N, C-alpha and C positions, 0 to 999 in steps of 0.2 A: 352487578358487573363481575366478570370473571376474576377469581382470586388467584394470583400468581403464587406459587410455592415460595416460602421464605428463603429457601436455599437455592433458588434458581440462579441468582446472580453469582453466588459462591461457586455453584457447580459449573456455570459457564466460564467463570474466571479460571478455575482449576483446569478445565478442558483446554482453554486457549493457551495457558502457560505451558501445559504438558505438550500440546501440539507444536508450539513454537520451539520448545526445547528439543523435541524429537526431530523436527526439520533441521535444526541447527546441528544436531549430532550427525545427521547424514549429509551435511554440507550443502543443503538446499540453498542457503543464502550466500554461499561463497561467491558465486558468479555475479548476482546483482549487487551485492555489497561491494565487491571488487570493482565493478563497472562504475558505480557512483564515486567510490574513492578515487579511481583513476581520473574521472572527470574533474573532481575538485583539484587534484594535483596538477592538471593541465592548465588550470587558470593561471593568469600571470602571477609570478611569485612576488612576494612583498620586497624581495631584494634580489637583484641580479648580480650581486658581487660573487666572484669566484671563491673557491676554497682557499683559505689562508694558510692551511697547515698540511696540505696533501699535494704531492706532485706524483704523477704516474709516468712510468717509462715503458711504453709498449715496445715489445721486441717481436721479431719474426723468427720462424724456425731456424733459419740459417744463423742468425745471431745467437740463438739459444745454444747451438753446438760450437760456440767459440771456445778457444782454449785459454790457458793462463795469460797469454800475451794480451788478451783482450779483457778478461775478467779482473785480473789484478789491477791494471790501470783504472779500470772502471770503478772499482772499489776505492782505490786511493784517491781518485779525483773527488768522489762524493765526500770522503772524509776530510779532504783539504778545504772544502767549501763549508764545512761544519753542518752538514745535513743532520737533522735531529735524529733520524732513524733511517735504516735501509732495510726494506722488506723484500725478500725474494719469495715468489710463490712457487719456486721449483729449486731443485738442486742442479746446477749446471752439469750436464752429462760428461763434458770433457775437462772439467776443472780438476786440478790435482790437489794434493795435500797442502801445497803452499797457499792456495787460495783459501782454504778453510782455516789454515793457521792464521793468515792475515785477517780473516773475518773475525776470528775469536779474539784478536787483539783490540778490536774497536768497541766491543761490548754493546753496540747498538744495532747489531745485525740480527734479523730474525728470518728463519727459513720456514716456509709452509709446506706441510705434507698433505697433498690432495688425496681425498678419498678416491679409490679406484673405481668403485661401482657408483654410477650416477643415481641420483634419487629420481624415481619415476612416480612416486605417490603424489596425488593431488592434495593430500591432507597436509595441513600445516604442521601437525604434530607428527613428524616423521622420525622414526626411531633410527639411531645410528648403531653401526657395529662398534664393538669396543676398540679403543685406540690400539690395544696390543694384539688385535686379531692378526692372524697370519697373512691375510690378503686384504685387509681393510684399507690401508693407505700405501702410497708409494714407498718403496724401501729407502732407507737412509744409507748413503754410501759408507763403506767400512771405515774409511779414513776419518770420518766425522767423529767416531767414538773416541778418538785421541784428544779431542778438544772440547772445551766447554762452550757449546753453542746453544742459542735459544731456538728450539724447534717446536712448532705448534701445528696442530691439524687444521684442515679446513675442507669444505665440501662445496659442491656446486650449489647455486642458489635454489631456494624452494620454488617449485613450479606450481602455480595455481591457474589451471586452464590456459597455459601459455604465457602468463604474465608473472614476472618475478618482482616481489615486493619485500621479501624477507631475507635475512642473512642468518646463518647458524652462528650461535654465540658460544655454546658449551657442548662438549662431547663427553659422554661417560667412558672412562678408561679402565676402571676396575670395578665390576659390579659388586664383588664381595666387600671391598673397602669403600665403596661409594665414592671413588675418586673422579673428579671432573676436571677436564682440561679445557682451557679457553681456545677459541678460534684464534689463528695467528693474527687476525685483525684486532680482536679484543685484547690479545696479549700485547700488541703494539700500543694500544690506547692505555692499557694498565701501566706499561713502562713509562709512559708520558705523565702518569698520575692524572689522567684526564678521562678515565673510564667511569661510567655510572657506578654508584655504590652497589646497586642490586640490578640484576638483569636476568631475563628468562632465557630458556634454551635457544630461543630465536628472537630476533628483534626486527621491527619494521624500519626500513631505510627511509630517511626523509629526503624526498626528491624535490621538495618545494623550497627549502631554505637557502639553497645555493643555485648558482647558474647551472644550466643544463649540460655544460661541458666543463670537465675538470682540466686544470692546467697540466700540460704534459711537456716533457723534454725528450728529444730524440736520443736514442741509444748512442749513436755516433758522436753527438755533441758532448756527451758526458765522457765517453771513452777518450776522445781527443783533447778534453780539457777546455773546450770552447764553451764555457758556461759563465754566468754571472753569479758570484758568491752570494750577493744579497737575495737572490731568488730562492735560495735554499735555507735561509735562516728560519729556524724553528719549524721546519717542514719535514714530514715523513715522506721518503721516496719509496714508492711501491713499484717494483719491477715485475712484469709478467707478460705473457703472450698477448699480442694484440689480435684483433679480429681479422681473419683472412677474408679474401674476396668471396669465397664460396661458403662462408660460415653464416648461419642465420643469426648468431649472436643471442643476447638475452634481452627479451622485450620487458620493458618496465612501464609504469604508469605514464611516463613522459618520453620514453624512448621506444618508438615502435617502427616497424618496417625497416627501411634502410638505415635508420638512426639507432638501431639496436646496439647494445653495449658489448664490448669484449669482457672477458672475465676480469681482467686487470682494472678496467674502468668500473665494473660493478663493485669490485672490492674497494676501489677508491671511494666511491660514494658511501659504502658501508663504513669505512674508516672515518671519513669526514663526519658522518652522523654521530659516531661514538665520541670522537674528540670534541665536537661542539656540543655534545649532550643534547641532541635534538632528535632523539628516538621518538617515533610515532607510537603512542601507547594504544594498542589494540586491546579491547576488553577480552578477558578470558571467559570460559564457559560459565562460571558462577557469577561473574559480573554481569554477563548478558542476562542470565536468569533473574538476577536482582532487578535489573533495569526493566525487563519485560513485566515482572511481577508488579513493580511500581506503576507502570503505565496501565496495566489491567485494573489494579485496585482503584487508582484515581478515576479512571474512566467509568468503572461500574458503579461507584458510590458517590461520585461528584456530578458527573454529566447528567444523570437522571433528574437532578434537582433543578436544572436549568429549564427555562421556558423553551418552547419549540424553536422560536427565532434565535434565542441565544445558543441553543444546542447546535443548530445548523451553522451559525456563525463560528462557534468554537471549533466544530469539526472541520469546517472549511479552512480555518486559519491554522489548524494543527499541522497539516502537511507542509505548507511552505515554511512555517516557523521551524519545524523539525529540520528541514533541509538547510535553511539559513543558519540555524544554531549549530548544526553538525559541521558546516563549512567553517564557521567562525572558530569553533573549538579546534578543528584540525589546523587551521591556518595560524592561530595565535597561541594555542595551548598545546599543540601537538598531541591531541587526544582524538581518537576516532570512535564515534558512536556506532552501534549496530543499527544503522538507519532502517534497513529492510525488516529486521525483527521488530523494531519499534512501530513501523508503519503497519506491518501485518497484524500485530497485537491490537493496535488502535483501530484498524479497520474492522476486525472481528468484534471488538467492543461496541463500536459505533453501529454496526449492523444489528447487533443484538438489542441495543437501546432503541434504535429506530423501529425495529420490528415489534418490540414490546410496546412502545408508545402507539404505533399504528394499530396493533391488534386491540390494545386497551381502548383506544378511542373508538374504533369500529364497534367493539362489543358494547361500549357505553352508549354510542349513538343508536345502535340497533335496539338496545333495551329501552332507551328513552322513546324511540319512535314506536316500538311495539306497545309499550305501556300507554303512551299518549294515544295511539290508535285505538286501543281497547277502551280507554277512558272516553274518547270522543264518540266511539260507537255507542257506548252506554248512555252518554249524555245527549247526543244529537240524533241518534237513530234508535229510539225505543222500538218496541214490538210493532207500533203502528206505522213505522216508516214505509213498509211495503204497500200498505193500504192507503197512505196519505196521498192526496192529489198535489200537495205542496212540498213534495220531497226535494225538489230543487232548492227551495228556500232553506231547508235544513242543511243541505250541502253548503250553500253560500254562507249560512250562519256559522258553520264550523270553520270555514276558511277565514272568515272575517275575525273570529275570536282567536284563531291560532296563528295566522300568518299576517305579517305586515306588508301587504302588497299594495302597490299604487293603484292599479285598476285590474278588474277581473271580469271576464265574460265566459260563460259556459255555452257550448253549442251541443245540441242533442241530435243523434242520428235519426233520420226520418225512417220509420218502419218500412221494410221491404224495398229500400232504395239505397243508393250510394251517395246520398246527399245529406248534409247536416243543416240545422237551422238554429239560429241564436235563440236562447231560451231564457237567460237571466243574466243580470250584470250587477257588479259591486263597484262602488265609487266611480261609476261612469254610467253611460246609457248604451243600450243596444245600438242606437243610431251612430255611436262613435266608432263603429267598425268601418275601416276603410277598405279592407279586403273583401271583394265581392264574390269571389269564387266559393262555392259551397260543395263542390264535388270532392269528396275526400280521397278519391283515387288520383287526384291531381295534387301538385305541389301547392302550398307547403304541407298540406295534410298528409299526403303520401310519404313525404320525408319524415315527418314526426312518427308515423306508424312504423316505418322501416327502422328508424333509430330507437323507437320505444323508450324515449326519454324526452325531457324538455329540450327543444331546439330554439335557437335564437332566430327571430324573424324580423323583417323590416316592413314598415308601412301596413301593419295589420290594424293598428289603432290610428285614429285621427288625433291631431294636436297632442303629440307626445313630446315631452322635453327631450332635447337633443342628447343629453347625457343619460337619460333613462334607457333601459333595455327591455325589449319585447320578447316574449317567449310563447311557444305553443307546445302543449303536451297532450298525447292521446289518452282517452279514457277507454281502456279495453280490458277484456278478461276472456280467458280461454280462446284467444285468437279472434274474438269478435269485437268490433268497434262499437262502443256505446255512445261516444261523443268526443268533444275536445274541450280543453281548458286553455284559454288565452289569458295572459296576465302580463303585467308590467312591474319590473323591479326598479325601485328608485336608485339613483346614483349614491344615495346615502348608505345603502346596504351592500355596496360592491365588495367590501372586505369580507362579508359573510356569504357571498353569493353561492359558493360551492356547497356550503352547509344548507342554505335555503333550498337550492335546487335538489339536493338529495332528499330533503323532507317532502318537497312537492312531488317528486317522482314516486315516493312511497304512498303519499296521499292519493295520487292519481290512480295507482293500482287499487287502493282500497275503494275509491269512488267507483272505478270501473267494475269492481267485483259486486258492489252494492247494486249498481244499476243492472248488471247482468242477472243477479239473483232476484231482483224485483221483477224483471221481465219474466223470469222462470216461474216466480210465485204467481204472477197474474195469469200466466198461461195455464198453470196447474189449477188455479182457482176456477178459471173459465171452463176447463175441461170437467172439473168435478160438479159444476153447476149445470151441466148439459142434461136436461130432463130425459131426452131420448136415450142417452148413455146410461142413465140411472135405471130406466125401465128395462133395457137390455140386460143389465147386470142384476136385475131383480132387486134394486135398491130403492126403497120407498122412504128411507130416512138415513141420516148420517149416524153410523154406529160409532163406537168408541174409537175404533181404528182410524176412521176418517177425521174424527175430531183431533186426535193426536197428530195425525198426518198434516192437518191444516195448520196446527200450531207450530209444527216443525217441518216445513215443506222440504227441507234439504237434508234431513236426517235419514239414516238407514235403519230399518227395524227388521 
């Protein structure tokens, strides 16, 4: 049997790991992973309760350009109802110094500076311009410098093929001193002492843990004081531009089409995720590499130990269990697994193991059949086979001692005709043939010749058990039909029928070859014994050449 190199599994494992890593680096899995992630997020949430700590206040462009007569009462009314925090995603363009002076007195007001250049990269790892860049973020009004106000940067959400799942958390502000500033959303969560202890430069927003719509209050209600104080207890009020009618908005896993979000709504979901500490943990590059390596190692060194049945069951269950496990981890532990990388690695491993098993079995079966064939030839077909008149008995003897067949009948081709005749039977009698047709140019013989393999037939034998199966296989060689082999396989051997049929097909080829070569041997012998031919060739006796030729009629000298 073929010996596989010792390092084959190791080499394949390294290749699969490197290939998955390369595909991950070029973002090949971003789209399918994102699609599956979005599908899981769209499933009914475990809780439909709205956010308890965030209220959004969408405003329109006209309200944005209000003056102090609007903004100062707006600010005072939120302070009077004890709002936990007030976040502005902009600097009111027409607000005066009095507004910022009043905001500095409350100590719970944060202003966001939006980055002026939108992110166009599809890569999650998007670099930011420094916070102190000349044109990186919107300018701060000059009057603000007189007061101590909390100001933090922010940017448009990360775009992954049109879907927004992440929010920026940190911005590098001084490369030399390695200073990092938090997003104004993160800064708000930190002021509440409810931000995560550690956080990456970007975090995945949890769109599953709360209702699909955030609580919101109209701008006019707050400005006029027509609000319920209890509604603002321990809540952060986020003020920003709402979505205009002609704006496409931001598509999220659960907000698509006309239900897309405005920037203030998107920031509201991000803030709620931080405050409730429900960030979805997406694995980094090295975590993915570790997971894929584990899958490959386990697959290559454990699955080959399984039987064929257990292997196919395990491989078949792996995919649904991976999907179910990923969903449960996402829903209850807020952890997202790289499903597509896992499935790709597992598929490559399973294909390698299956191919290795298949080739090994094929090689083993081939060697067994070839060895068995040679042994049978040596045992049943000695040198006297061609000259024997009972050569069919030798064939039947081989079949009887090698295969466990219920019934066997051999049919021989009539010389110079397209008919066959029954010649010998095993475990039955020749009279047990129900099929009366003997013209091998008609079915079922012609079908067997065309298929060149054992074909299932019906009503060929008489009195066959209903559960047994009848077959017919041609005995041919070099395109010439030598006969046919009809047999019955018992229902007891149905589990091994494919293996038995493959052996019978090989034996049929061997028998057809023997019968063909016997006919050639007889023809050669008859030709050599022709006295008139000998006289024309001036041959009065067999010389050494003819003796050797007679001993090896099909060898070339």
